[in-house]
BAFI-895808 format. One record per atom (N, C-alpha, C): residue number from 1; atom name; x, y, z. Coordinates in steps of 0.1 Angstrom, whole numbers, plus 5000, padded with zeros to 4 digits. Atoms other than C-alpha are relative to their C-alpha. Layout:
BEGIN
   nr  atom    c1    c2    c3
  NUM    CA     X     Y     Z
...
***
This chain:
BEGIN
   nr  atom    c1    c2    c3
    1     N  4998  5008  4985
    1    CA  5156  5217  5046
    1     C  4988  5004  5009
    2     N  5010  4993  4992
    2    CA  5131  5240  5063
    2     C  4986  4991  4995
    3     N  5013  5004  5003
    3    CA  5101  5225  5043
    3     C  5000  4986  5004
    4     N  5000  5014  4992
    4    CA  5113  5189  5055
    4     C  4996  4999  5015
    5     N  5002  4998  4985
    5    CA  5113  5199  5090
    5     C  4987  5002  5002
    6     N  5012  4998  4995
    6    CA  5079  5215  5087
    6     C  4988  4987  4995
    7     N  5009  5010  5002
    7    CA  5063  5185  5069
    7     C  5003  4989  5010
    8     N  4998  5012  4989
    8    CA  5078  5160  5096
    8     C  4994  5006  5012
    9     N  5008  4997  4989
    9    CA  5064  5182  5124
    9     C  4985  4999  4997
   10     N  5011  5001  5001
   10    CA  5032  5183  5107
   10     C  4991  4984  5000
   11     N  5004  5015  4999
   11    CA  5029  5146  5102
   11     C  5006  4993  5013
   12     N  4995  5007  4988
   12    CA  5044  5137  5138
   12     C  4987  4994  5007
   13     N  5010  5007  4993
   13    CA  5023  5110  5154
   13     C  4991  5008  5011
   14     N  5006  4994  4989
   14    CA  5016  5129  5185
   14     C  4992  5014  4997
   15     N  5011  4989  5004
   15    CA  5003  5162  5169
   15     C  4991  4994  4993
   16     N  5014  5006  5007
   16    CA  4980  5141  5147
   16     C  4990  4993  5008
   17     N  5010  5005  4990
   17    CA  4966  5123  5178
   17     C  4994  5011  5006
   18     N  5006  4987  4994
   18    CA  4962  5157  5194
   18     C  4989  5006  4992
   19     N  5009  4994  5007
   19    CA  4945  5172  5167
   19     C  4986  4992  4997
   20     N  5011  5010  4998
   20    CA  4922  5141  5165
   20     C  4992  5001  5010
   21     N  5009  5000  4986
   21    CA  4914  5142  5200
   21     C  4990  5013  5002
   22     N  5007  4988  4998
   22    CA  4902  5179  5199
   22     C  4993  5003  4988
   23     N  5010  4998  5009
   23    CA  4884  5175  5168
   23     C  5006  5008  4987
   24     N  4993  4991  5009
   24    CA  4909  5197  5146
   24     C  5006  4994  4988
   25     N  4989  5006  5007
   25    CA  4924  5172  5124
   25     C  4998  5004  4985
   26     N  5006  4995  5013
   26    CA  4904  5179  5091
   26     C  5004  5014  4998
   27     N  5000  4985  5001
   27    CA  4905  5217  5096
   27     C  5019  5001  5000
   28     N  4984  4997  5002
   28    CA  4946  5214  5102
   28     C  5004  4993  4986
   29     N  4998  5005  5012
   29    CA  4949  5191  5071
   29     C  4998  5010  4987
   30     N  5002  4990  5010
   30    CA  4933  5218  5050
   30     C  5007  5011  5000
   31     N  4991  4989  4998
   31    CA  4954  5245  5064
   31     C  5015  4998  4995
   32     N  4986  5006  5005
   32    CA  4985  5226  5058
   32     C  5000  4999  4985
   33     N  5002  5001  5017
   33    CA  4973  5217  5020
   33     C  5002  5013  4994
   34     N  5002  4986  5007
   34    CA  4967  5255  5013
   34     C  5017  5005  5003
   35     N  4983  4996  4999
   35    CA  5005  5263  5027
   35     C  5009  4993  4991
   36     N  4990  5009  5005
   36    CA  5020  5231  5012
   36     C  5001  4997  4985
   37     N  5004  5005  5011
   37    CA  5003  5223  4980
   37     C  5008  5008  4987
   38     N  4994  4992  5013
   38    CA  5024  5230  4946
   38     C  4989  5008  4992
   39     N  5010  4993  5009
   39    CA  5008  5257  4924
   39     C  4993  4988  4989
   40     N  5008  5009  5010
   40    CA  5003  5228  4897
   40     C  4997  4987  5005
   41     N  5003  5012  4995
   41    CA  4993  5203  4922
   41     C  5006  4984  4997
   42     N  4991  5011  5001
   42    CA  5018  5179  4915
   42     C  5013  4999  5007
   43     N  4993  4999  4990
   43    CA  5042  5168  4939
   43     C  5011  4989  4993
   44     N  4988  5009  5004
   44    CA  5077  5154  4929
   44     C  5009  4996  5012
   45     N  4989  5006  4991
   45    CA  5098  5130  4949
   45     C  5011  4994  4996
   46     N  4986  5009  5003
   46    CA  5132  5116  4945
   46     C  5005  4991  5013
   47     N  4996  5009  4989
   47    CA  5141  5085  4967
   47     C  5009  4989  4994
   48     N  4990  5013  5007
   48    CA  5170  5060  4960
   48     C  5004  5001  4988
   49     N  4994  4999  5016
   49    CA  5180  5078  4928
   49     C  4986  4999  4991
   50     N  5012  5003  5009
   50    CA  5144  5073  4915
   50     C  4991  5013  5002
   51     N  5007  4990  5001
   51    CA  5124  5102  4904
   51     C  4986  4996  4996
   52     N  5013  5005  5001
   52    CA  5084  5100  4906
   52     C  4991  5013  5002
   53     N  5007  4988  4999
   53    CA  5057  5127  4903
   53     C  4983  4993  5005
   54     N  5014  5006  4996
   54    CA  5021  5122  4919
   54     C  4992  5013  5002
   55     N  5013  4990  5000
   55    CA  4989  5144  4917
   55     C  4996  5001  5014
   56     N  5003  5000  4987
   56    CA  4980  5160  4951
   56     C  4989  5010  4998
   57     N  5010  4990  5004
   57    CA  4946  5178  4943
   57     C  4992  5002  5013
   58     N  5009  4995  4989
   58    CA  4933  5176  4978
   58     C  5009  4995  5013
   59     N  4991  5002  4986
   59    CA  4947  5171  5018
   59     C  5002  4986  5000
   60     N  4998  5016  5002
   60    CA  4943  5133  5014
   60     C  5012  4996  4993
   61     N  4990  5007  5009
   61    CA  4963  5127  4985
   61     C  5012  5007  5004
   62     N  4988  4995  4995
   62    CA  4990  5151  4996
   62     C  5008  4993  5012
   63     N  4997  5007  4986
   63    CA  4992  5134  5031
   63     C  5004  4987  4995
   64     N  4995  5013  5003
   64    CA  4995  5100  5012
   64     C  5014  5000  4993
   65     N  4985  4999  5009
   65    CA  5025  5113  4988
   65     C  5008  5002  5013
   66     N  4989  4994  4991
   66    CA  5044  5129  5019
   66     C  5002  4992  5010
   67     N  4998  5004  4987
   67    CA  5039  5110  5050
   67     C  5010  4991  4998
   68     N  4991  5009  4997
   68    CA  5058  5080  5040
   68     C  5016  5004  5000
   69     N  4985  4991  5001
   69    CA  5090  5105  5032
   69     C  5000  5007  5013
   70     N  4995  4992  4988
   70    CA  5088  5123  5065
   70     C  5008  4995  5008
   71     N  4990  5006  4991
   71    CA  5114  5121  5090
   71     C  4996  4993  5014
   72     N  5007  5006  4987
   72    CA  5090  5112  5118
   72     C  4994  4985  4996
   73     N  5005  5012  5004
   73    CA  5081  5081  5097
   73     C  5012  4993  4993
   74     N  4988  5007  5007
   74    CA  5115  5065  5089
   74     C  5002  4986  4998
   75     N  5000  5012  5003
   75    CA  5107  5032  5092
   75     C  4991  4995  4986
   76     N  5006  5001  5016
   76    CA  5084  5036  5058
   76     C  5011  5002  4991
   77     N  4988  5000  5010
   77    CA  5116  5049  5041
   77     C  5009  4989  5002
   78     N  4992  5014  5000
   78    CA  5134  5019  5053
   78     C  4995  4989  4994
   79     N  5007  5010  5006
   79    CA  5108  4997  5044
   79     C  4999  5000  4986
   80     N  5000  4998  5014
   80    CA  5104  5011  5009
   80     C  5015  4996  4994
   81     N  4984  5000  5004
   81    CA  5144  5012  5005
   81     C  5001  4985  4999
   82     N  4998  5012  4998
   82    CA  5143  4974  5015
   82     C  4993  4992  4989
   83     N  5010  5003  5010
   83    CA  5115  4966  4993
   83     C  5007  5002  4983
   84     N  4996  4994  5012
   84    CA  5131  4984  4961
   84     C  5011  4991  5001
   85     N  4988  5007  5000
   85    CA  5164  4966  4970
   85     C  4998  4985  4997
   86     N  5004  5016  5003
   86    CA  5147  4929  4965
   86     C  4997  5000  4986
   87     N  5006  5005  5014
   87    CA  5134  4936  4929
   87     C  5009  5000  4991
   88     N  4992  5000  5010
   88    CA  5150  4926  4902
   88     C  4995  5004  4984
   89     N  5005  4990  5014
   89    CA  5146  4941  4866
   89     C  4989  4991  4991
   90     N  5010  5008  5008
   90    CA  5125  4913  4852
   90     C  4989  4995  5006
   91     N  5011  5003  4990
   91    CA  5102  4908  4881
   91     C  4986  5003  4995
   92     N  5011  4997  5003
   92    CA  5065  4907  4879
   92     C  4994  5003  5016
   93     N  5002  4997  4988
   93    CA  5054  4924  4909
   93     C  4982  5004  5003
   94     N  5013  5000  4996
   94    CA  5017  4923  4925
   94     C  5000  5011  5012
   95     N  5002  4991  4993
   95    CA  5008  4955  4943
   95     C  4985  5001  5006
   96     N  5019  5000  4995
   96    CA  4973  4948  4966
   96     C  5000  5010  5008
   97     N  5002  4990  4993
   97    CA  4961  4977  4981
   97     C  5009  5012  4995
   98     N  4990  4990  5005
   98    CA  4980  5002  4959
   98     C  4996  5016  5004
   99     N  5002  4986  4998
   99    CA  4961  5033  4969
   99     C  5001  5009  4989
  100     N  5000  4992  5009
  100    CA  4970  5062  4948
  100     C  5015  4997  4992
  101     N  4993  5003  5008
  101    CA  4999  5045  4935
  101     C  5019  5003  5005
  102     N  4986  4994  4994
  102    CA  5032  5056  4958
  102     C  5010  4987  4996
  103     N  4990  5010  5002
  103    CA  5048  5020  4957
  103     C  5000  4994  4986
  104     N  5003  5005  5011
  104    CA  5033  5010  4923
  104     C  5010  5010  4990
  105     N  4989  4992  5007
  105    CA  5054  5041  4907
  105     C  5014  4997  5002
  106     N  4987  5003  4999
  106    CA  5085  5036  4923
  106     C  5002  4987  4996
  107     N  4997  5012  5003
  107    CA  5084  5000  4917
  107     C  5003  4997  4983
  108     N  4999  4998  5017
  108    CA  5078  5006  4877
  108     C  5011  5007  4998
  109     N  4991  4995  5005
  109    CA  5104  5028  4877
  109     C  5015  4993  5001
  110     N  4988  5007  4998
  110    CA  5130  5006  4893
  110     C  5001  4987  4991
  111     N  4998  5011  5009
  111    CA  5119  4979  4869
  111     C  5004  5007  4987
  112     N  4995  4996  5010
  112    CA  5128  5000  4840
  112     C  4992  4997  4986
  113     N  5005  5005  5012
  113    CA  5103  4988  4816
  113     C  5003  4987  4996
  114     N  4997  5013  5003
  114    CA  5117  4952  4816
  114     C  4991  4990  5009
  115     N  5008  5009  4993
  115    CA  5096  4938  4847
  115     C  4985  5009  5000
  116     N  5015  4996  4997
  116    CA  5057  4947  4854
  116     C  4995  5000  5013
  117     N  5007  5000  4988
  117    CA  5036  4958  4881
  117     C  4985  5001  4999
  118     N  5014  5000  4999
  118    CA  5002  4949  4887
  118     C  4992  5005  5012
  119     N  5004  4993  4991
  119    CA  4983  4972  4909
  119     C  4984  4998  5001
  120     N  5013  5003  4993
  120    CA  4952  4965  4927
  120     C  4994  5009  5010
  121     N  5004  4989  4991
  121    CA  4930  4992  4944
  121     C  4982  4998  4996
  122     N  5018  5001  5001
  122    CA  4890  4987  4950
  122     C  4994  5015  5003
  123     N  5007  4985  4997
  123    CA  4883  5025  4961
  123     C  5001  5008  4985
  124     N  5002  4995  5012
  124    CA  4870  5044  4931
  124     C  5008  5012  4999
  125     N  4992  4987  5003
  125    CA  4886  5077  4937
  125     C  5015  4998  5002
  126     N  4987  5001  5000
  126    CA  4919  5063  4945
  126     C  5004  4994  4989
  127     N  4999  5007  5013
  127    CA  4917  5041  4916
  127     C  5004  5011  4990
  128     N  5000  4990  5008
  128    CA  4912  5070  4895
  128     C  5016  5008  5000
  129     N  4985  4994  4999
  129    CA  4944  5088  4909
  129     C  5011  4991  4998
  130     N  4989  5007  5000
  130    CA  4964  5058  4909
  130     C  5002  4997  4981
  131     N  5001  4996  5018
  131    CA  4956  5057  4867
  131     C  5006  5012  4999
  132     N  4994  4988  5003
  132    CA  4964  5090  4865
  132     C  5015  5004  5004
  133     N  4986  5001  4997
  133    CA  4997  5088  4884
  133     C  5009  4992  4992
  134     N  4996  5008  5011
  134    CA  5006  5059  4863
  134     C  5002  5006  4986
  135     N  4998  4992  5013
  135    CA  5001  5080  4831
  135     C  5009  5012  5002
  136     N  4989  4986  4999
  136    CA  5019  5112  4846
  136     C  5011  4994  5001
  137     N  4987  5007  5001
  137    CA  5049  5090  4850
  137     C  5002  4995  4989
  138     N  4997  5007  5011
  138    CA  5046  5076  4818
  138     C  5004  4985  5000
  139     N  4996  5014  4997
  139    CA  5049  5041  4829
  139     C  4991  4988  4992
  140     N  5006  5012  5008
  140    CA  5041  5014  4803
  140     C  5001  4988  5002
  141     N  4998  5016  4994
  141    CA  5050  4985  4825
  141     C  4992  4998  5014
  142     N  5009  5002  4986
  142    CA  5024  4992  4853
  142     C  4983  5002  4995
  143     N  5014  5000  5002
  143    CA  4986  4984  4850
  143     C  4992  4999  5014
  144     N  5009  4998  4989
  144    CA  4960  4992  4874
  144     C  4984  4993  4997
  145     N  5013  5006  5001
  145    CA  4926  4974  4881
  145     C  4993  5003  5011
  146     N  5008  4997  4990
  146    CA  4898  4985  4902
  146     C  4995  4986  5006
  147     N  5004  5011  4995
  147    CA  4894  4953  4923
  147     C  5005  4998  5014
  148     N  5001  5003  4987
  148    CA  4892  4937  4956
  148     C  5005  4985  5003
  149     N  5000  5015  4998
  149    CA  4909  4904  4966
  149     C  4997  4996  5013
  150     N  5005  5007  4985
  150    CA  4895  4879  4995
  150     C  5003  4985  4999
  151     N  5000  5014  5002
  151    CA  4893  4843  5000
  151     C  4989  4994  4990
  152     N  5009  5007  5009
  152    CA  4862  4838  4980
  152     C  4993  5010  4993
  153     N  5006  4989  5008
  153    CA  4842  4858  4955
  153     C  4985  5004  5008
  154     N  5011  4995  4992
  154    CA  4813  4880  4969
  154     C  5001  5015  4999
  155     N  5001  4984  5003
  155    CA  4807  4917  4976
  155     C  5000  5003  5018
  156     N  4997  4997  4986
  156    CA  4817  4935  5008
  156     C  4999  5017  4999
  157     N  4998  4987  4998
  157    CA  4815  4971  5023
  157     C  5012  5005  5000
  158     N  4988  4993  4995
  158    CA  4844  4992  5020
  158     C  5000  5014  5005
  159     N  5003  4989  4992
  159    CA  4846  5020  5045
  159     C  5012  5011  5001
  160     N  4991  4989  4999
  160    CA  4864  5052  5047
  160     C  5003  5007  5014
  161     N  4996  4998  4984
  161    CA  4881  5063  5078
  161     C  5002  5015  5001
  162     N  4999  4986  4999
  162    CA  4873  5099  5085
  162     C  5005  5008  4987
  163     N  4998  4995  5012
  163    CA  4889  5124  5061
  163     C  5012  4996  4997
  164     N  4987  5001  5004
  164    CA  4918  5105  5055
  164     C  4996  4993  4988
  165     N  5001  5008  5010
  165    CA  4928  5083  5025
  165     C  5000  4984  5001
  166     N  4997  5014  4994
  166    CA  4927  5051  5045
  166     C  4987  4991  4998
  167     N  5012  5009  5004
  167    CA  4901  5023  5034
  167     C  5002  4989  5006
  168     N  4998  5011  4996
  168    CA  4891  4992  5049
  168     C  4988  4993  4999
  169     N  5010  5007  5001
  169    CA  4867  4963  5046
  169     C  4994  4996  5016
  170     N  5003  5003  4986
  170    CA  4869  4962  5085
  170     C  4995  5012  5005
  171     N  5006  4988  4993
  171    CA  4846  4987  5102
  171     C  5006  5007  5011
  172     N  4996  4995  4990
  172    CA  4861  5013  5124
  172     C  4992  5012  5007
  173     N  5009  4991  4993
  173    CA  4849  5038  5150
  173     C  4997  5013  4992
  174     N  5000  4988  5008
  174    CA  4857  5069  5128
  174     C  4994  4999  4985
  175     N  5007  4999  5013
  175    CA  4842  5055  5095
  175     C  4988  5006  4998
  176     N  5011  4993  5004
  176    CA  4819  5076  5078
  176     C  4993  4996  4988
  177     N  5003  5001  5011
  177    CA  4813  5067  5044
  177     C  5003  4983  4996
  178     N  4997  5015  5009
  178    CA  4812  5032  5022
  178     C  4993  4999  4988
  179     N  5004  5003  5012
  179    CA  4809  5017  4991
  179     C  5002  4986  4999
  180     N  5000  5014  4999
  180    CA  4801  4983  4981
  180     C  5009  4994  4988
  181     N  4989  5004  5010
  181    CA  4828  4963  4962
  181     C  5002  4985  4998
  182     N  4998  5012  5006
  182    CA  4830  4932  4942
  182     C  5014  4993  5006
  183     N  4987  5008  4997
  183    CA  4855  4904  4957
  183     C  5003  4990  4991
  184     N  4995  5013  5005
  184    CA  4875  4877  4941
  184     C  5012  4998  5007
  185     N  4987  5005  4997
  185    CA  4905  4855  4952
  185     C  5013  5004  4990
  186     N  4991  4999  5008
  186    CA  4938  4866  4940
  186     C  5005  4990  4987
  187     N  4993  5011  5009
  187    CA  4948  4834  4925
  187     C  4990  4999  4988
  188     N  5009  5000  5015
  188    CA  4915  4834  4900
  188     C  5003  5010  4993
  189     N  4998  4988  5010
  189    CA  4922  4871  4891
  189     C  5015  4995  4991
  190     N  4988  5004  5010
  190    CA  4958  4858  4880
  190     C  4997  4989  4990
  191     N  5002  5010  5012
  191    CA  4945  4829  4860
  191     C  4992  5005  4990
  192     N  5008  4993  5008
  192    CA  4917  4849  4846
  192     C  5006  5007  4989
  193     N  4994  4991  5007
  193    CA  4940  4874  4832
  193     C  5013  4995  4992
  194     N  4989  5005  5008
  194    CA  4968  4852  4822
  194     C  5012  5008  5004
  195     N  4986  4993  4997
  195    CA  4995  4871  4842
  195     C  5010  4989  5001
  196     N  4987  5008  4997
  196    CA  5029  4858  4846
  196     C  4998  4997  5017
  197     N  5002  5002  4986
  197    CA  5030  4845  4883
  197     C  5009  5011  5005
  198     N  4991  4991  4993
  198    CA  5044  4873  4905
  198     C  5011  4995  5007
  199     N  4990  5006  4991
  199    CA  5077  4868  4920
  199     C  5000  5009  5014
  200     N  5002  4993  4989
  200    CA  5070  4895  4945
  200     C  4985  5007  5002
  201     N  5018  4996  5000
  201    CA  5033  4904  4962
  201     C  5004  5013  5012
  202     N  5000  4990  4990
  202    CA  5031  4938  4984
  202     C  4986  5000  5003
  203     N  5013  4997  4994
  203    CA  4998  4938  5006
  203     C  4999  5010  5013
  204     N  5002  4991  4990
  204    CA  4986  4968  5023
  204     C  4983  5001  5001
  205     N  5015  5001  5001
  205    CA  4947  4962  5030
  205     C  4994  5001  5013
  206     N  5007  4996  4989
  206    CA  4940  4976  5066
  206     C  4993  4989  5007
  207     N  5010  5008  4993
  207    CA  4928  4946  5085
  207     C  4999  4987  4992
  208     N  5008  5010  5009
  208    CA  4920  4923  5056
  208     C  5011  4990  4995
  209     N  4987  5009  5003
  209    CA  4954  4905  5054
  209     C  4998  4985  4998
  210     N  5002  5013  5000
  210    CA  4944  4872  5062
  210     C  4990  4992  4990
  211     N  5007  5001  5013
  211    CA  4917  4871  5037
  211     C  5005  5001  4988
  212     N  4991  5000  5011
  212    CA  4939  4882  5010
  212     C  5008  4991  4995
  213     N  4991  5008  5001
  213    CA  4966  4861  5016
  213     C  4993  4984  4999
  214     N  5005  5014  5004
  214    CA  4943  4829  5016
  214     C  4994  5000  4988
  215     N  5004  5001  5012
  215    CA  4930  4838  4985
  215     C  5011  4999  4987
  216     N  4987  4999  5008
  216    CA  4966  4840  4970
  216     C  5006  4988  5006
  217     N  4995  5011  4995
  217    CA  4974  4806  4986
  217     C  5009  4991  4987
  218     N  4994  5006  5012
  218    CA  4982  4788  4952
  218     C  5010  5008  4996
  219     N  4989  4989  5006
  219    CA  5004  4818  4939
  219     C  5010  4997  5011
  220     N  4987  4998  4989
  220    CA  5024  4820  4974
  220     C  5006  4986  4999
  221     N  4994  5012  4999
  221    CA  5030  4783  4972
  221     C  5011  4996  4989
  222     N  4991  5003  5015
  222    CA  5046  4785  4936
  222     C  5014  5003  5004
  223     N  4986  4995  4997
  223    CA  5085  4786  4937
  223     C  5001  5015  4996
  224     N  4997  4987  5009
  224    CA  5084  4817  4913
  224     C  4998  5011  5011
  225     N  5003  4990  4990
  225    CA  5069  4837  4944
  225     C  5009  4998  5010
  226     N  4988  5002  4991
  226    CA  5099  4846  4965
  226     C  4999  5009  5011
  227     N  5002  4991  4989
  227    CA  5089  4877  4987
  227     C  4987  5006  5001
  228     N  5012  4994  4994
  228    CA  5058  4889  5006
  228     C  5004  5013  5007
  229     N  4999  4988  4992
  229    CA  5058  4925  5019
  229     C  4988  5003  5004
  230     N  5013  4996  4995
  230    CA  5030  4931  5040
  230     C  4999  5009  5012
  231     N  5004  4992  4988
  231    CA  5017  4958  5062
  231     C  4989  4998  5006
  232     N  5009  5007  4990
  232    CA  5003  4943  5091
  232     C  4991  5013  5008
  233     N  5009  4991  4989
  233    CA  4973  4962  5112
  233     C  4995  4991  5009
  234     N  5007  5010  4988
  234    CA  4968  4941  5143
  234     C  4989  5004  5007
  235     N  5013  4993  4990
  235    CA  4942  4963  5159
  235     C  4989  5000  4990
  236     N  5007  5003  5010
  236    CA  4925  4958  5128
  236     C  4992  4985  4993
  237     N  5003  5015  5004
  237    CA  4925  4920  5123
  237     C  4984  4997  5006
  238     N  5014  5003  4994
  238    CA  4890  4905  5126
  238     C  5000  4992  5011
  239     N  4998  5010  4990
  239    CA  4880  4887  5156
  239     C  5001  4986  4997
  240     N  4994  5015  5003
  240    CA  4896  4852  5157
  240     C  5011  5000  4994
  241     N  4987  5002  5005
  241    CA  4925  4862  5140
  241     C  5013  5009  5003
  242     N  4989  4993  4992
  242    CA  4960  4872  5152
  242     C  5012  5000  4989
  243     N  4986  4998  5008
  243    CA  4994  4882  5135
  243     C  5005  4985  5000
  244     N  4992  5013  5001
  244    CA  5007  4847  5145
  244     C  4992  4989  4991
  245     N  5006  5007  5011
  245    CA  4979  4831  5123
  245     C  5007  5002  4988
  246     N  4996  4997  5013
  246    CA  4992  4850  5094
  246     C  5015  4995  4997
  247     N  4987  5003  5003
  247    CA  5030  4844  5101
  247     C  4997  4986  4995
  248     N  5001  5016  5001
  248    CA  5019  4805  5103
  248     C  4996  4995  4985
  249     N  5004  5002  5013
  249    CA  5002  4808  5069
  249     C  5009  5001  4990
  250     N  4987  4998  5011
  250    CA  5032  4822  5051
  250     C  5009  4991  5001
  251     N  4990  5010  4997
  251    CA  5055  4798  5067
  251     C  4996  4985  4992
  252     N  5005  5011  5007
  252    CA  5032  4772  5054
  252     C  5001  4997  4985
  253     N  4997  4994  5014
  253    CA  5036  4786  5019
  253     C  5013  4999  4994
  254     N  4989  5004  5003
  254    CA  5070  4780  5023
  254     C  5012  5013  5002
  255     N  4993  4986  4997
  255    CA  5082  4817  5034
  255     C  5008  4999  5014
  256     N  4992  4999  4987
  256    CA  5108  4824  5063
  256     C  5000  5016  5005
  257     N  4998  4987  4996
  257    CA  5101  4859  5082
  257     C  5016  5005  5000
  258     N  4987  4993  4998
  258    CA  5132  4882  5076
  258     C  5001  5013  5004
  259     N  5000  4984  4996
  259    CA  5121  4916  5089
  259     C  4986  5003  5005
  260     N  5012  4999  4993
  260    CA  5094  4926  5114
  260     C  5003  5015  5005
  261     N  4998  4986  4997
  261    CA  5093  4966  5119
  261     C  4990  5007  5005
  262     N  5013  4995  4996
  262    CA  5069  4987  5137
  262     C  4999  5015  4996
  263     N  5001  4985  5002
  263    CA  5055  5020  5126
  263     C  4986  5006  5005
  264     N  5012  5000  4993
  264    CA  5029  5034  5147
  264     C  4992  4990  5004
  265     N  5007  5011  4995
  265    CA  5000  5010  5150
  265     C  5001  4989  4989
  266     N  4998  5008  5010
  266    CA  5013  4991  5119
  266     C  5013  4993  5001
  267     N  4989  5009  4999
  267    CA  5040  4963  5113
  267     C  5006  4998  4985
  268     N  4996  5005  5015
  268    CA  5061  4958  5081
  268     C  5005  4988  5001
  269     N  4995  5016  5002
  269    CA  5066  4922  5074
  269     C  5006  4998  4988
  270     N  4992  5004  5013
  270    CA  5093  4911  5050
  270     C  5000  4983  5000
  271     N  5000  5015  5000
  271    CA  5089  4872  5042
  271     C  5006  4996  4988
  272     N  4993  5006  5012
  272    CA  5113  4855  5017
  272     C  4998  4986  5001
  273     N  5000  5012  5001
  273    CA  5113  4822  5003
  273     C  5014  4997  4996
  274     N  4985  5005  5002
  274    CA  5149  4804  5003
  274     C  5000  4992  4987
  275     N  4998  5005  5012
  275    CA  5160  4795  4968
  275     C  5002  4982  5004
  276     N  4998  5016  5000
  276    CA  5159  4756  4961
  276     C  5014  4995  4995
  277     N  4984  5003  5000
  277    CA  5196  4740  4964
  277     C  5000  4988  4990
***
């Protein structure tokens, strides 16, 4: 219990903003990591009766694993709980922007080997950790690809936000590094690999939501695709794009918005497609 309170305090948005303002965010994350990192550098998480393990070899990965489950981020836990509740045992789930695999691992565990998770992550280091976490949990029903979705093929710079493991194709003030990434549409990716059409799509792409969704329009319009969970980043949307545009696009694909919750500067959107009568 004391450890949980300590984590909640360390990840509290007010403390994070204060540390950033005085230039001590990276130092404080390093100190926290030295205090909290397990000796074997593997963090075990139990959530909704599901056990999962993740490598935490640096402050960024420990933050990525712990933050969704901290008390100060209750909406993240609520969203993950809701998301897992929608999953059926034989579903194919597309995880776009999988990062190091928090959702991927819990989804694959929930599917119990019957359904499948297709995880997409463009960033090289995150992708490697994603693969390792899939292997660590012995998941044979999850497959990872180092790829990036957009509305058309091409190449784009993927930026790293400060010392965190947040990456975006939208450049931000604190971005310090970048790597060039090849892009493809989600529709063409699914067709080229011969995957079963996903019943569920989760998207967390730090401001690139509109492009990713447009490239998945054919898939989204199919009756088999019944749920979209999108982590919206309104402040990172490119000029000329607003949340209402994305909502209208999904409605045009046959979805109705069922949930809209706020977490710091992001929003968690759930869109469901009504079953045909």
